[in-house]
N, C-alpha and C positions, 0 to 999 in steps of 0.2 A: 668808370674805370679807365685808367690811363694806359696800362700795358696790356698787350694781348695775352701773354703767357707769364704766369708766376711760377718760378721754379723754387720748390721748397726743399731745403737741405738740412735735415736734422743731423747734428754732429755730436758724438760723444767719444772723446779721446781718439780722434782720427787725424791728428795734425800731420802725420807723415804722409797721408794720402789725400788730404783735403785740396791741396794745390792742383793735383791732377784732375780732380773732379771739377773744380772751378775753372781751370784752364779749358776743359772741354765745353763749358758753357760760354766762355769768352769766344771760342772758335766757331760758334753757331753762325750759319749763313743767314738764318732768320734772326733779326736783331731787335724785334719789338718784345723785349722780355725784361723782367726784374727777377733777381735771385735773392731769396731771403734765407740766410744761414741761421739756424737756431742752435746755439751752443747749449747743449743739455747738461750743464754742470761739469764740463770737462776739467780734468786735473792736469792736462798737458797744455800745449801751446795752441790749441785749436782756435780759441777766440781771437788771439793775436793774428793768426794766419787769415782769418775771416776779415778782420779789420783792415789788414793790408790790402785786400781786394776791394774793400769799400773805398779806400783812398785812391785806388787805381781806376775804378770805374763806378760812377754814381748809380748804376743799375743794381749794384750789390748793396744789400743791407744786412746787418747782423743783430741778433737778439740774444741776450744771455738769460738763462733761466736755471733754477735749481734742478738737479737731476730728477726727471719724472718719466723718462722713457720715450721711445720714438713716437708713440701715438699722440701724447700730449704735445710733443715738440711739433709734429706735423700740424695738429689742429691750431696751435698758437701761431704758427707761420702762416697758415691759410687765412686765419682771422685778420692778420695784418696785411694780407695781399690785396692787390688792386687789379689783377688780371682777369680776363674773361675765361681763360683756361688755366688749369693747374697741372704741374708736372712734379710729383715727388721724386727726389733723387737722393739716395744715401751718399754720405760723405766719402765713402771709399770706392764708389762706382764712378762710371763716366758714360757719356753719350757721344755718338758720332756727330760730326759737325752739321749734318743735314737732318738730324732727327726732328727738330722743331719745325723746320720748313716742310718736310714731307707729312708730318702729322697734321699740321694746320691745313695743308692742302686737302687732306682727306675730309676734315670737318667742313671745309668750305664747299667741296664738291658733293658731299653726301651729308646734308644737315641732319638726317635721321640717325647718324652714328652717335652713340653715347660714349664710347671709350675707344681709344686708339693705342695700340702698342706695336711691337715689332719682333723680328727675330733677335736672338741674344747670343752672346758669346761669353764664356768664362775666361778670366785671365788672372794672373798672379801665380799662385802655386799650381794651378791647373789651367791649361790653355787649350780650349776646344769649344766646339759649338754646343750651346746649351740645348739639349734635346727636350723640349717641352711639348706635351700633347696638344693637339688643336683645341681651340675653345669650344665648349658647348655648356649651356647653363646646367644641364643635367649632370655633367661630369664635374662642374665646379662645386657641386654640393659635396663631392667625395674627395676632392683634392684641388689644390690651386695650380693653375697653369699660366697665370698672369703675374709677372713680377711687379714690384711696387712702382716702377717708373713707367706708368702708362698715363696718357693725357686724358683729361676729362674737363667738362665745363664746371666752373665755380657754382653756377646756379643749381646744378645737379647735386653737388656736394652739400649745398645748403638745405637740401631736402632730407638729408640724413642727420644722424647725431655725430657724424665725424668718425674718426678712428677711435676705437674703444680703448680707454685707458687701462682696462683690466687685462689687455693683451700685451703687457709690458715686456714679457719674456720671449715673444715671438708669435708668428702667424697673424700679426695684426693686418697685413695686407690682404690675405685671404679673407679674414673676418670682415674687413671693410668692403671687399667686393661683394660678399654675400648680402651686405646691407645696401650697397649701391646699385647693384644690377637686378633687374627683373627678368623673368623668363623670356619675354619677347624683345628685350633691348638688343640693339645691334652693336656688336663688338667687331672692330676691324683690326686685323694684324697686317702690318706692312711686311712684305716678303723680302726683307733685307735686314742684315745685322746692323742695328743702330744703337744697341744698348750693350754695355759691357759690365758684367757682374764679377766683382773681385772675389776670388777664393783664396783664403789664407788659413794657416794652421790653426790659429786661435780666433774664433769668430762666434757671433751669436748663433749662427747656423748650427754649430756643434752643440750648443746648449739645447737648441730646438730638437735635434736628433735624439738627445739623451732623455728629454722630457716630453716626448711626442704625445704619449697617452694623456698626460695632464693638460697639455695645450689643446689637444683635440676635444677634450671634455669641455674646456672653456668655449671653444667654437660652438659646440653643440648647445651648451647652456645659453649662449648669446642668441641662438637662432633656432630655438625649439620649434617655432611655428613652421619653419621650412622642412624640418625633419619629421614632423608629426605624421604626414601621409605614409611614411615608410615604416612606422612602428609595427604594423601588422606583418610587414615583410621581415622585420627583425625577429619577431616571435616565430614566424615560419622558419627563418634561417636557423634560429636556435634549436628548434625541434628537429629539422632535417639534419643539421650538423651533428646533433647528438645521436640520431639514428644511424647516420653514416659511420660515425666513429664506433658504434656498437657492432655494426656489420663488419667493419675492418678488423676490429679486435677479435671477433668470433672467427673470421676467416683466417687470421694469423694463427690462432690457436689450432686451427685445422690444417695448418701447413700451407695455406694459400697466400704466400708472401707477396705475390705479384698483383694483388687486387688494387693497390694504390696506383698502379700504372694503367689500369683499364680506362677506356675512353669515357665510360659513364661516370666514373669517380672523378676524373680530371675535369670533365665538363661541369659537373656540379660544383667543384671547388672554384672554377673560374667565374661561373655565373653568380655565385654567392659571395665572392671575395670582397666586392665594394661595401657590403654591409657589415663586414667583420669588425672594423674598428668602431663603428657606431654601436654595434651590439655590445661591445665591451664597455663603452661609455655608459650606455643606458642601464646596463646591469649594475653599475655603481651608484645609480641615482637613489 
């Protein structure tokens, strides 16, 4: 392998933002990289923008494919890559100029680390710190706290089946982390904002929000073996939830409207909440 880091940029109709993304790569203080832009059947000027950067700097490469979604685009880009490390980066996002340098430094000083990411900031229509919960494998089962632009070794990617093509409509990053990470793997977060996630009025994130239950069901179906140990908890939750609702309903009929505010009821809801979405998915099986 010739380059230390391969940056994989899938792009679908992001011509207006692509230059900002690629400029942030050009600005990196760590220079041992290649960037592969995969134009995923764009109908705008994305491919021409990518080709212009290829003419500007030989470390850029661009590939055109028929529209197949971000998972296939990332997989195709990684298959063409030569780097020891992989950094996925969406075409409308950007990275700070020291992200590669600081991430590679972590890998070199801590060889047992499997994945490196950082603090993140939202920009565009919203400008604020992205409040993500701290990483834990247990919590990763119930929701994603690692954005797509984390660095990992190519050899670890090769042990997986890659990004799942059936996650074309969203949550493909979370789905991949569930395939990529094992319970004892070490994940390191750099305590500095080095990644910028663009928020805009019309984005795939809006589609994900509207179709969350369907996408969550896809995640569950792709990783049933991970959720199997929790099935007894789901059955327990279903029974307790039903009993609680009967108690509440009976109390309301008796005029005890404040039962939902009691500590016992609220604690039960908090403890059982993480299983709620999975119970709904399993019930549809």
